[in-house]
PyMOL Python script that loads the backbone (N, CA, C, O; Angstrom):
from pymol import cmd

cmd.read_pdbstr("""\
ATOM      1  N   UNK A   1     -69.457 235.054  13.015  1.00  0.00           N
ATOM      2  CA  UNK A   1     -70.024 233.792  12.203  1.00  0.00           C
ATOM      3  C   UNK A   1     -70.755 234.423  10.943  1.00  0.00           C
ATOM      4  O   UNK A   1     -70.875 235.540  10.440  1.00  0.00           O
ATOM      5  N   UNK A   2     -71.338 232.652  10.607  1.00  0.00           N
ATOM      6  CA  UNK A   2     -71.648 233.314   8.634  1.00  0.00           C
ATOM      7  C   UNK A   2     -73.027 233.400   9.367  1.00  0.00           C
ATOM      8  O   UNK A   2     -73.365 233.443  10.550  1.00  0.00           O
ATOM      9  N   UNK A   3     -73.745 233.409   8.050  1.00  0.00           N
ATOM     10  CA  UNK A   3     -75.538 234.194   7.962  1.00  0.00           C
ATOM     11  C   UNK A   3     -76.247 232.670   8.142  1.00  0.00           C
ATOM     12  O   UNK A   3     -77.433 232.479   8.411  1.00  0.00           O
ATOM     13  N   UNK A   4     -75.203 231.622   7.922  1.00  0.00           N
ATOM     14  CA  UNK A   4     -75.702 230.422   8.198  1.00  0.00           C
ATOM     15  C   UNK A   4     -75.955 229.837   9.356  1.00  0.00           C
ATOM     16  O   UNK A   4     -76.878 229.080   9.657  1.00  0.00           O
ATOM     17  N   UNK A   5     -74.906 230.313  10.107  1.00  0.00           N
ATOM     18  CA  UNK A   5     -74.888 230.021  11.656  1.00  0.00           C
ATOM     19  C   UNK A   5     -75.454 230.320  12.236  1.00  0.00           C
ATOM     20  O   UNK A   5     -75.903 229.555  13.090  1.00  0.00           O
ATOM     21  N   UNK A   6     -75.895 231.880  12.167  1.00  0.00           N
ATOM     22  CA  UNK A   6     -76.668 232.784  12.206  1.00  0.00           C
ATOM     23  C   UNK A   6     -78.205 232.340  12.450  1.00  0.00           C
ATOM     24  O   UNK A   6     -78.868 232.034  13.442  1.00  0.00           O
ATOM     25  N   UNK A   7     -78.464 232.464  10.963  1.00  0.00           N
ATOM     26  CA  UNK A   7     -79.724 231.456  11.265  1.00  0.00           C
ATOM     27  C   UNK A   7     -79.794 229.398  11.581  1.00  0.00           C
ATOM     28  O   UNK A   7     -80.485 228.446  11.945  1.00  0.00           O
ATOM     29  N   UNK A   8     -79.232 229.593  11.367  1.00  0.00           N
ATOM     30  CA  UNK A   8     -79.486 227.392  12.394  1.00  0.00           C
ATOM     31  C   UNK A   8     -79.689 228.097  14.071  1.00  0.00           C
ATOM     32  O   UNK A   8     -80.342 227.656  15.017  1.00  0.00           O
ATOM     33  N   UNK A   9     -78.767 229.462  13.950  1.00  0.00           N
ATOM     34  CA  UNK A   9     -78.951 229.873  15.655  1.00  0.00           C
ATOM     35  C   UNK A   9     -79.930 230.369  16.043  1.00  0.00           C
ATOM     36  O   UNK A   9     -80.194 229.888  17.144  1.00  0.00           O
ATOM     37  N   UNK A  10     -80.668 231.117  15.731  1.00  0.00           N
ATOM     38  CA  UNK A  10     -82.090 231.714  15.586  1.00  0.00           C
ATOM     39  C   UNK A  10     -83.071 230.967  15.552  1.00  0.00           C
ATOM     40  O   UNK A  10     -84.056 231.012  16.289  1.00  0.00           O
ATOM     41  N   UNK A  11     -82.840 230.197  14.645  1.00  0.00           N
ATOM     42  CA  UNK A  11     -84.175 228.987  14.733  1.00  0.00           C
ATOM     43  C   UNK A  11     -84.089 227.775  15.885  1.00  0.00           C
ATOM     44  O   UNK A  11     -85.071 227.121  16.239  1.00  0.00           O
ATOM     45  N   UNK A  12     -82.778 227.605  16.388  1.00  0.00           N
ATOM     46  CA  UNK A  12     -82.707 226.860  17.819  1.00  0.00           C
ATOM     47  C   UNK A  12     -82.924 227.872  18.459  1.00  0.00           C
ATOM     48  O   UNK A  12     -83.872 227.562  19.180  1.00  0.00           O
ATOM     49  N   UNK A  13     -82.599 229.103  18.706  1.00  0.00           N
ATOM     50  CA  UNK A  13     -83.444 229.519  19.789  1.00  0.00           C
ATOM     51  C   UNK A  13     -84.665 229.523  20.295  1.00  0.00           C
ATOM     52  O   UNK A  13     -85.129 229.256  21.403  1.00  0.00           O
ATOM     53  N   UNK A  14     -85.510 230.201  18.351  1.00  0.00           N
ATOM     54  CA  UNK A  14     -86.990 229.895  18.467  1.00  0.00           C
ATOM     55  C   UNK A  14     -87.787 228.476  18.747  1.00  0.00           C
ATOM     56  O   UNK A  14     -88.942 228.368  19.161  1.00  0.00           O
ATOM     57  N   UNK A  15     -86.901 227.457  18.424  1.00  0.00           N
ATOM     58  CA  UNK A  15     -87.612 226.473  18.615  1.00  0.00           C
ATOM     59  C   UNK A  15     -87.562 226.126  20.061  1.00  0.00           C
ATOM     60  O   UNK A  15     -88.591 225.679  20.567  1.00  0.00           O
ATOM     61  N   UNK A  16     -86.281 226.305  20.935  1.00  0.00           N
ATOM     62  CA  UNK A  16     -86.848 226.059  22.416  1.00  0.00           C
ATOM     63  C   UNK A  16     -87.209 227.161  22.855  1.00  0.00           C
ATOM     64  O   UNK A  16     -87.650 227.054  23.999  1.00  0.00           O
ATOM     65  N   UNK A  17     -87.226 228.491  22.340  1.00  0.00           N
ATOM     66  CA  UNK A  17     -88.283 229.638  22.978  1.00  0.00           C
ATOM     67  C   UNK A  17     -90.183 228.640  23.038  1.00  0.00           C
ATOM     68  O   UNK A  17     -91.037 228.188  23.802  1.00  0.00           O
ATOM     69  N   UNK A  18     -89.941 228.773  22.077  1.00  0.00           N
ATOM     70  CA  UNK A  18     -91.829 227.771  21.251  1.00  0.00           C
ATOM     71  C   UNK A  18     -91.655 226.545  22.286  1.00  0.00           C
ATOM     72  O   UNK A  18     -92.728 226.421  22.878  1.00  0.00           O
ATOM     73  N   UNK A  19     -90.798 225.675  22.693  1.00  0.00           N
ATOM     74  CA  UNK A  19     -91.001 224.308  23.385  1.00  0.00           C
ATOM     75  C   UNK A  19     -91.052 225.078  25.039  1.00  0.00           C
ATOM     76  O   UNK A  19     -91.853 224.536  25.800  1.00  0.00           O
ATOM     77  N   UNK A  20     -90.293 226.234  25.595  1.00  0.00           N
ATOM     78  CA  UNK A  20     -90.213 226.830  26.613  1.00  0.00           C
ATOM     79  C   UNK A  20     -92.004 226.797  27.349  1.00  0.00           C
ATOM     80  O   UNK A  20     -92.630 226.395  28.330  1.00  0.00           O
ATOM     81  N   UNK A  21     -92.194 227.625  25.885  1.00  0.00           N
ATOM     82  CA  UNK A  21     -93.655 228.118  26.399  1.00  0.00           C
ATOM     83  C   UNK A  21     -94.552 227.277  26.606  1.00  0.00           C
ATOM     84  O   UNK A  21     -95.173 227.114  27.656  1.00  0.00           O
ATOM     85  N   UNK A  22     -94.726 226.385  25.067  1.00  0.00           N
ATOM     86  CA  UNK A  22     -96.034 225.014  25.202  1.00  0.00           C
ATOM     87  C   UNK A  22     -95.584 223.548  26.641  1.00  0.00           C
ATOM     88  O   UNK A  22     -96.216 222.519  26.877  1.00  0.00           O
ATOM     89  N   UNK A  23     -94.461 224.005  27.224  1.00  0.00           N
ATOM     90  CA  UNK A  23     -94.392 223.406  28.684  1.00  0.00           C
ATOM     91  C   UNK A  23     -94.818 224.039  29.441  1.00  0.00           C
ATOM     92  O   UNK A  23     -95.869 223.592  29.900  1.00  0.00           O
ATOM     93  N   UNK A  24     -94.284 225.541  30.101  1.00  0.00           N
ATOM     94  CA  UNK A  24     -94.650 226.573  30.798  1.00  0.00           C
ATOM     95  C   UNK A  24     -96.157 227.382  30.838  1.00  0.00           C
ATOM     96  O   UNK A  24     -96.749 227.665  31.880  1.00  0.00           O
ATOM     97  N   UNK A  25     -96.637 227.686  29.454  1.00  0.00           N
ATOM     98  CA  UNK A  25     -97.939 228.676  29.490  1.00  0.00           C
ATOM     99  C   UNK A  25     -98.672 227.451  30.147  1.00  0.00           C
ATOM    100  O   UNK A  25     -98.672 227.571  31.372  1.00  0.00           O
ATOM    101  N   UNK A  26     -99.090 226.685  29.853  1.00  0.00           N
ATOM    102  CA  UNK A  26    -100.182 225.882  29.750  1.00  0.00           C
ATOM    103  C   UNK A  26    -100.159 225.990  31.876  1.00  0.00           C
ATOM    104  O   UNK A  26    -101.194 226.079  32.535  1.00  0.00           O
ATOM    105  N   UNK A  27     -99.388 225.966  32.208  1.00  0.00           N
ATOM    106  CA  UNK A  27     -99.160 225.274  33.989  1.00  0.00           C
ATOM    107  C   UNK A  27     -99.533 227.403  34.242  1.00  0.00           C
ATOM    108  O   UNK A  27    -100.685 227.738  34.517  1.00  0.00           O
ATOM    109  N   UNK A  28     -98.701 228.225  34.129  1.00  0.00           N
ATOM    110  CA  UNK A  28     -98.930 229.454  34.409  1.00  0.00           C
ATOM    111  C   UNK A  28    -100.697 230.321  34.428  1.00  0.00           C
ATOM    112  O   UNK A  28    -101.126 231.121  35.259  1.00  0.00           O
ATOM    113  N   UNK A  29    -101.565 229.618  32.854  1.00  0.00           N
ATOM    114  CA  UNK A  29    -102.339 229.553  32.660  1.00  0.00           C
ATOM    115  C   UNK A  29    -103.562 229.382  33.272  1.00  0.00           C
ATOM    116  O   UNK A  29    -104.543 230.123  33.213  1.00  0.00           O
ATOM    117  N   UNK A  30    -103.415 228.294  33.891  1.00  0.00           N
ATOM    118  CA  UNK A  30    -104.330 228.004  35.410  1.00  0.00           C
ATOM    119  C   UNK A  30    -104.048 228.156  36.564  1.00  0.00           C
ATOM    120  O   UNK A  30    -104.203 227.128  37.224  1.00  0.00           O
ATOM    121  N   UNK A  31    -103.596 229.243  37.260  1.00  0.00           N
ATOM    122  CA  UNK A  31    -103.140 229.482  38.126  1.00  0.00           C
ATOM    123  C   UNK A  31    -104.196 230.529  38.291  1.00  0.00           C
ATOM    124  O   UNK A  31    -104.506 231.285  37.371  1.00  0.00           O
ATOM    125  N   UNK A  32    -104.901 230.571  39.816  1.00  0.00           N
ATOM    126  CA  UNK A  32    -105.650 231.501  40.371  1.00  0.00           C
ATOM    127  C   UNK A  32    -105.061 232.646  39.543  1.00  0.00           C
ATOM    128  O   UNK A  32    -105.461 232.896  38.406  1.00  0.00           O
ATOM    129  N   UNK A  33    -104.099 233.326  40.159  1.00  0.00           N
ATOM    130  CA  UNK A  33    -103.306 234.677  40.213  1.00  0.00           C
ATOM    131  C   UNK A  33    -103.513 234.783  38.777  1.00  0.00           C
ATOM    132  O   UNK A  33    -104.392 235.612  38.539  1.00  0.00           O
ATOM    133  N   UNK A  34    -102.968 234.182  37.612  1.00  0.00           N
ATOM    134  CA  UNK A  34    -103.035 234.341  36.254  1.00  0.00           C
ATOM    135  C   UNK A  34    -104.671 234.490  35.880  1.00  0.00           C
ATOM    136  O   UNK A  34    -104.964 235.158  34.889  1.00  0.00           O
ATOM    137  N   UNK A  35    -105.507 233.995  36.511  1.00  0.00           N
ATOM    138  CA  UNK A  35    -106.717 233.705  36.034  1.00  0.00           C
ATOM    139  C   UNK A  35    -107.089 235.527  36.949  1.00  0.00           C
ATOM    140  O   UNK A  35    -107.571 236.371  36.194  1.00  0.00           O
ATOM    141  N   UNK A  36    -106.956 235.765  37.756  1.00  0.00           N
ATOM    142  CA  UNK A  36    -108.008 237.189  37.909  1.00  0.00           C
ATOM    143  C   UNK A  36    -107.078 238.285  36.440  1.00  0.00           C
ATOM    144  O   UNK A  36    -107.639 238.983  35.595  1.00  0.00           O
ATOM    145  N   UNK A  37    -105.596 238.053  36.616  1.00  0.00           N
ATOM    146  CA  UNK A  37    -105.026 239.593  36.277  1.00  0.00           C
ATOM    147  C   UNK A  37    -105.314 239.195  34.984  1.00  0.00           C
ATOM    148  O   UNK A  37    -105.571 240.179  34.289  1.00  0.00           O
ATOM    149  N   UNK A  38    -105.373 238.180  34.399  1.00  0.00           N
ATOM    150  CA  UNK A  38    -106.214 237.868  32.704  1.00  0.00           C
ATOM    151  C   UNK A  38    -107.624 238.516  32.760  1.00  0.00           C
ATOM    152  O   UNK A  38    -107.973 239.288  31.866  1.00  0.00           O
ATOM    153  N   UNK A  39    -108.501 238.185  33.888  1.00  0.00           N
ATOM    154  CA  UNK A  39    -109.626 238.654  33.402  1.00  0.00           C
ATOM    155  C   UNK A  39    -109.659 240.616  34.120  1.00  0.00           C
ATOM    156  O   UNK A  39    -110.683 241.278  33.952  1.00  0.00           O
ATOM    157  N   UNK A  40    -109.075 240.906  34.464  1.00  0.00           N
ATOM    158  CA  UNK A  40    -108.883 242.457  35.346  1.00  0.00           C
ATOM    159  C   UNK A  40    -108.553 243.187  34.024  1.00  0.00           C
ATOM    160  O   UNK A  40    -109.039 244.157  33.441  1.00  0.00           O
ATOM    161  N   UNK A  41    -107.893 242.636  33.870  1.00  0.00           N
ATOM    162  CA  UNK A  41    -107.105 242.900  32.279  1.00  0.00           C
ATOM    163  C   UNK A  41    -108.461 243.456  31.371  1.00  0.00           C
ATOM    164  O   UNK A  41    -108.965 244.552  31.127  1.00  0.00           O
ATOM    165  N   UNK A  42    -108.668 242.367  31.107  1.00  0.00           N
ATOM    166  CA  UNK A  42    -109.389 242.414  29.834  1.00  0.00           C
ATOM    167  C   UNK A  42    -110.912 243.199  30.251  1.00  0.00           C
ATOM    168  O   UNK A  42    -111.514 243.895  29.434  1.00  0.00           O
ATOM    169  N   UNK A  43    -111.403 242.951  31.657  1.00  0.00           N
ATOM    170  CA  UNK A  43    -112.790 244.002  32.431  1.00  0.00           C
ATOM    171  C   UNK A  43    -112.092 245.660  32.092  1.00  0.00           C
ATOM    172  O   UNK A  43    -112.879 246.469  31.601  1.00  0.00           O
ATOM    173  N   UNK A  44    -110.617 246.133  32.364  1.00  0.00           N
ATOM    174  CA  UNK A  44    -110.166 246.728  31.919  1.00  0.00           C
ATOM    175  C   UNK A  44    -110.450 247.636  29.798  1.00  0.00           C
ATOM    176  O   UNK A  44    -110.954 248.649  29.313  1.00  0.00           O
ATOM    177  N   UNK A  45    -110.007 246.878  29.508  1.00  0.00           N
ATOM    178  CA  UNK A  45    -109.736 247.371  28.303  1.00  0.00           C
ATOM    179  C   UNK A  45    -110.769 246.642  27.140  1.00  0.00           C
ATOM    180  O   UNK A  45    -110.661 246.238  25.982  1.00  0.00           O
ATOM    181  N   UNK A  46    -111.848 246.731  28.196  1.00  0.00           N
ATOM    182  CA  UNK A  46    -113.851 246.477  27.822  1.00  0.00           C
ATOM    183  C   UNK A  46    -114.164 247.528  28.030  1.00  0.00           C
ATOM    184  O   UNK A  46    -114.242 248.309  27.082  1.00  0.00           O
ATOM    185  N   UNK A  47    -114.492 247.994  29.465  1.00  0.00           N
ATOM    186  CA  UNK A  47    -114.472 249.548  29.801  1.00  0.00           C
ATOM    187  C   UNK A  47    -114.140 250.817  28.763  1.00  0.00           C
ATOM    188  O   UNK A  47    -114.995 251.571  28.299  1.00  0.00           O
ATOM    189  N   UNK A  48    -112.415 250.895  28.452  1.00  0.00           N
ATOM    190  CA  UNK A  48    -111.695 250.975  27.500  1.00  0.00           C
ATOM    191  C   UNK A  48    -112.190 251.734  25.859  1.00  0.00           C
ATOM    192  O   UNK A  48    -112.303 252.836  25.320  1.00  0.00           O
ATOM    193  N   UNK A  49    -112.396 250.037  25.542  1.00  0.00           N
ATOM    194  CA  UNK A  49    -113.263 249.839  24.073  1.00  0.00           C
ATOM    195  C   UNK A  49    -114.763 250.491  24.362  1.00  0.00           C
ATOM    196  O   UNK A  49    -115.163 251.130  23.389  1.00  0.00           O
ATOM    197  N   UNK A  50    -115.704 250.468  25.517  1.00  0.00           N
ATOM    198  CA  UNK A  50    -116.918 251.204  25.823  1.00  0.00           C
ATOM    199  C   UNK A  50    -116.469 252.841  25.395  1.00  0.00           C
ATOM    200  O   UNK A  50    -116.953 253.329  24.374  1.00  0.00           O
ATOM    201  N   UNK A  51    -116.002 253.229  25.815  1.00  0.00           N
ATOM    202  CA  UNK A  51    -115.627 254.772  26.058  1.00  0.00           C
ATOM    203  C   UNK A  51    -114.679 254.836  25.257  1.00  0.00           C
ATOM    204  O   UNK A  51    -113.932 255.563  25.913  1.00  0.00           O
ATOM    205  N   UNK A  52    -114.167 254.634  24.379  1.00  0.00           N
ATOM    206  CA  UNK A  52    -113.310 255.105  22.811  1.00  0.00           C
ATOM    207  C   UNK A  52    -114.836 255.005  22.508  1.00  0.00           C
ATOM    208  O   UNK A  52    -115.462 256.064  22.540  1.00  0.00           O
ATOM    209  N   UNK A  53    -115.462 253.934  22.239  1.00  0.00           N
ATOM    210  CA  UNK A  53    -116.669 254.353  20.970  1.00  0.00           C
ATOM    211  C   UNK A  53    -117.918 255.262  21.806  1.00  0.00           C
ATOM    212  O   UNK A  53    -119.088 255.525  21.525  1.00  0.00           O
ATOM    213  N   UNK A  54    -117.382 255.456  22.502  1.00  0.00           N
ATOM    214  CA  UNK A  54    -118.771 256.301  23.899  1.00  0.00           C
ATOM    215  C   UNK A  54    -118.340 257.360  23.014  1.00  0.00           C
ATOM    216  O   UNK A  54    -119.210 257.648  22.192  1.00  0.00           O
ATOM    217  N   UNK A  55    -117.195 258.079  22.914  1.00  0.00           N
ATOM    218  CA  UNK A  55    -116.516 259.129  22.371  1.00  0.00           C
ATOM    219  C   UNK A  55    -116.698 259.547  21.094  1.00  0.00           C
ATOM    220  O   UNK A  55    -116.965 260.680  20.694  1.00  0.00           O
ATOM    221  N   UNK A  56    -116.478 258.216  20.287  1.00  0.00           N
ATOM    222  CA  UNK A  56    -116.409 258.641  19.148  1.00  0.00           C
ATOM    223  C   UNK A  56    -117.989 258.625  18.543  1.00  0.00           C
ATOM    224  O   UNK A  56    -118.390 259.656  18.003  1.00  0.00           O
ATOM    225  N   UNK A  57    -118.863 257.481  18.633  1.00  0.00           N
ATOM    226  CA  UNK A  57    -119.972 258.372  18.668  1.00  0.00           C
ATOM    227  C   UNK A  57    -120.432 259.924  18.513  1.00  0.00           C
ATOM    228  O   UNK A  57    -121.080 260.381  17.570  1.00  0.00           O
ATOM    229  N   UNK A  58    -119.880 260.739  19.823  1.00  0.00           N
ATOM    230  CA  UNK A  58    -119.755 262.107  20.715  1.00  0.00           C
ATOM    231  C   UNK A  58    -119.901 262.606  19.376  1.00  0.00           C
ATOM    232  O   UNK A  58    -120.925 263.010  18.826  1.00  0.00           O
ATOM    233  N   UNK A  59    -118.125 262.477  18.703  1.00  0.00           N
ATOM    234  CA  UNK A  59    -118.114 262.717  17.600  1.00  0.00           C
ATOM    235  C   UNK A  59    -118.751 263.101  16.279  1.00  0.00           C
ATOM    236  O   UNK A  59    -118.767 264.126  15.597  1.00  0.00           O
ATOM    237  N   UNK A  60    -119.287 261.843  16.175  1.00  0.00           N
ATOM    238  CA  UNK A  60    -119.814 261.591  14.960  1.00  0.00           C
ATOM    239  C   UNK A  60    -121.089 262.420  15.066  1.00  0.00           C
ATOM    240  O   UNK A  60    -121.572 263.287  14.338  1.00  0.00           O
ATOM    241  N   UNK A  61    -121.443 261.911  16.126  1.00  0.00           N
ATOM    242  CA  UNK A  61    -123.089 263.276  15.866  1.00  0.00           C
ATOM    243  C   UNK A  61    -122.584 264.510  15.478  1.00  0.00           C
ATOM    244  O   UNK A  61    -122.586 264.985  14.343  1.00  0.00           O
ATOM    245  N   UNK A  62    -122.012 265.154  16.837  1.00  0.00           N
ATOM    246  CA  UNK A  62    -121.145 266.311  16.366  1.00  0.00           C
ATOM    247  C   UNK A  62    -120.384 266.500  15.024  1.00  0.00           C
ATOM    248  O   UNK A  62    -120.505 267.681  14.697  1.00  0.00           O
ATOM    249  N   UNK A  63    -119.837 265.985  14.350  1.00  0.00           N
ATOM    250  CA  UNK A  63    -119.480 266.005  13.173  1.00  0.00           C
ATOM    251  C   UNK A  63    -121.322 266.202  12.223  1.00  0.00           C
ATOM    252  O   UNK A  63    -121.762 267.300  11.882  1.00  0.00           O
ATOM    253  N   UNK A  64    -121.920 265.119  12.038  1.00  0.00           N
ATOM    254  CA  UNK A  64    -122.768 265.236  11.116  1.00  0.00           C
ATOM    255  C   UNK A  64    -123.907 266.660  11.020  1.00  0.00           C
ATOM    256  O   UNK A  64    -124.222 267.331  10.038  1.00  0.00           O
ATOM    257  N   UNK A  65    -124.511 266.812  13.043  1.00  0.00           N
ATOM    258  CA  UNK A  65    -125.284 268.017  12.960  1.00  0.00           C
ATOM    259  C   UNK A  65    -124.069 269.144  12.528  1.00  0.00           C
ATOM    260  O   UNK A  65    -124.576 269.660  11.532  1.00  0.00           O
ATOM    261  N   UNK A  66    -122.876 269.743  12.709  1.00  0.00           N
ATOM    262  CA  UNK A  66    -122.152 270.247  11.746  1.00  0.00           C
ATOM    263  C   UNK A  66    -122.640 270.609  10.573  1.00  0.00           C
ATOM    264  O   UNK A  66    -123.136 271.664  10.179  1.00  0.00           O
ATOM    265  N   UNK A  67    -122.285 268.865   9.709  1.00  0.00           N
ATOM    266  CA  UNK A  67    -122.640 268.939   8.615  1.00  0.00           C
ATOM    267  C   UNK A  67    -124.148 269.572   7.869  1.00  0.00           C
ATOM    268  O   UNK A  67    -124.325 270.409   6.984  1.00  0.00           O
ATOM    269  N   UNK A  68    -125.045 268.778   8.649  1.00  0.00           N
ATOM    270  CA  UNK A  68    -126.217 269.684   8.522  1.00  0.00           C
ATOM    271  C   UNK A  68    -126.499 270.746   8.820  1.00  0.00           C
ATOM    272  O   UNK A  68    -127.500 271.247   8.308  1.00  0.00           O
ATOM    273  N   UNK A  69    -125.884 271.321   9.560  1.00  0.00           N
ATOM    274  CA  UNK A  69    -125.673 272.813   9.670  1.00  0.00           C
ATOM    275  C   UNK A  69    -125.406 273.776   8.594  1.00  0.00           C
ATOM    276  O   UNK A  69    -125.846 274.892   8.316  1.00  0.00           O
ATOM    277  N   UNK A  70    -124.591 273.027   8.109  1.00  0.00           N
ATOM    278  CA  UNK A  70    -123.195 273.863   6.781  1.00  0.00           C
ATOM    279  C   UNK A  70    -124.518 273.494   5.212  1.00  0.00           C
ATOM    280  O   UNK A  70    -125.145 274.195   4.417  1.00  0.00           O
ATOM    281  N   UNK A  71    -124.397 272.350   5.422  1.00  0.00           N
ATOM    282  CA  UNK A  71    -125.642 272.162   4.066  1.00  0.00           C
ATOM    283  C   UNK A  71    -126.979 273.221   4.076  1.00  0.00           C
ATOM    284  O   UNK A  71    -127.485 273.985   3.254  1.00  0.00           O
ATOM    285  N   UNK A  72    -127.282 272.782   5.622  1.00  0.00           N
ATOM    286  CA  UNK A  72    -128.239 273.960   5.439  1.00  0.00           C
ATOM    287  C   UNK A  72    -128.270 275.522   5.329  1.00  0.00           C
ATOM    288  O   UNK A  72    -129.246 276.216   5.043  1.00  0.00           O
ATOM    289  N   UNK A  73    -127.100 275.894   5.593  1.00  0.00           N
ATOM    290  CA  UNK A  73    -126.430 277.622   5.522  1.00  0.00           C
ATOM    291  C   UNK A  73    -126.427 277.870   3.750  1.00  0.00           C
ATOM    292  O   UNK A  73    -126.992 278.768   3.127  1.00  0.00           O
ATOM    293  N   UNK A  74    -125.637 276.810   3.255  1.00  0.00           N
ATOM    294  CA  UNK A  74    -125.252 276.853   2.094  1.00  0.00           C
ATOM    295  C   UNK A  74    -126.096 276.745   1.013  1.00  0.00           C
ATOM    296  O   UNK A  74    -125.781 277.107  -0.120  1.00  0.00           O
ATOM    297  N   UNK A  75    -127.680 276.022   1.464  1.00  0.00           N
ATOM    298  CA  UNK A  75    -128.696 275.542   0.199  1.00  0.00           C
ATOM    299  C   UNK A  75    -129.335 276.717   0.598  1.00  0.00           C
ATOM    300  O   UNK A  75    -130.010 276.957  -0.403  1.00  0.00           O
ATOM    301  N   UNK A  76    -129.624 277.814   1.582  1.00  0.00           N
ATOM    302  CA  UNK A  76    -130.536 279.010   1.795  1.00  0.00           C
ATOM    303  C   UNK A  76    -128.870 280.212   2.063  1.00  0.00           C
ATOM    304  O   UNK A  76    -127.905 280.233   2.827  1.00  0.00           O
ATOM    305  N   UNK A  77    -129.154 280.659   1.431  1.00  0.00           N
ATOM    306  CA  UNK A  77    -127.452 281.953   2.235  1.00  0.00           C
ATOM    307  C   UNK A  77    -128.499 282.641   2.825  1.00  0.00           C
ATOM    308  O   UNK A  77    -128.273 283.627   3.526  1.00  0.00           O
TER     309      UNK A  77
END
""", "prot")
cmd.dss("prot")
cmd.show_as("cartoon", "prot")
cmd.util.cbc("prot")
cmd.orient("prot")
């Protein structure tokens, strides 16, 4: 198989996949089951983001406290 035939076959496959996705995905996206799964996944993702953000803020506050203590100790040996 030459490089040109490989590129042509890859492009044809990519085009066909895009065509199928364009025809099938709108129908799948409108189904109630897909909507429920998507909403559930988004809710879990949002909860994960909120938990990660809270953890980050806690770590940041602890680091700021340690920095302030270290700064105070450095200034008052």
